[in-house]
N, C-alpha and C positions, 0 to 999 in steps of 0.2 A: 508501435507495436500493433501488428495486424489484428490480434485478438481484440484489442480495444476499439480499433477502427470499425470492426464489424459487429460490435456489441450493441444490442438494441433492447436489453432488459432493464430492470429497475436498478437504480443507483445502489440500493442495499445489497444486491446480488452480484455486483461487478467482480469482487474478489473471488467469490465462489466460482464464477464463470471462468475467470482467468486460470484459477487452479485446475479446474476440470479440463481446460483446453491445453494445458501444458502436458508434454509427453512423459513427465516424471512427477513424482509427488514430494519433491524436496521442500516445497513451500507449504506452510500451514497458515491458517488465519491467525493474526497477531493481536496483541493488546491495543485497544483504541488509544489514539494519541492524547496526551495531556495538554497539547498546545491550544491556545486561545486564538491563534492566527486564523483568519478567514480562509487562508489558502489550505489549511490542514484540518480544520474542524469537520467532523463527520466523514473523514476519509476512511477508506477501508485499508486494511493492513495485511500484508503477507510477510512471513518471516521464514528464512532458511537458517536453522540453528547450526547446521554443519559448517557453513561458511560465515555465519553471523551477519547475514545480509537482511536488511529490513526495507520494504517497499510500501509506500503510501500511494494510493490511487484516489483521485478526486475529480469529479466532473467539473469543468470550468464553464464560464459564461458563454463559450462558443460551442457548447454541446459536444466537446471532445474531452479528453481526459488529461490531467496533469499527473506526472509520475515524479515522486520524490524518493530518493533512496540513500542509504548509507551502509557502511560496514560498522558493526557494533564492536566495541573493544571490551575485552574481558567479560564482565558481568552486566554490561549496559543492557537496558531494556528498550530504550528510546534513542533516536538519533539526537545529536547535540542541538540541532535547530528546532526540535520539538519542545525543548524544555523552556518554560517561561521564566525568564531571568529578570 
């Protein structure tokens, strides 16, 4: 995703920056993940409720970003892989 490749701001503002750079406002900031996985802790979250799509963005050890996403079913709030089982 080119927006993330060119991003140079703080980790805490990455989702806001992605949202600002999209040409439409279908995505809103979402609820923080309940996951205890190091891959997901402190990730930022964008959610599109129209299509029930959730995206988690987290900086990795290589100073680039990992993206995780899923489509939410019915009334789900979190992706299945976010739930600590």
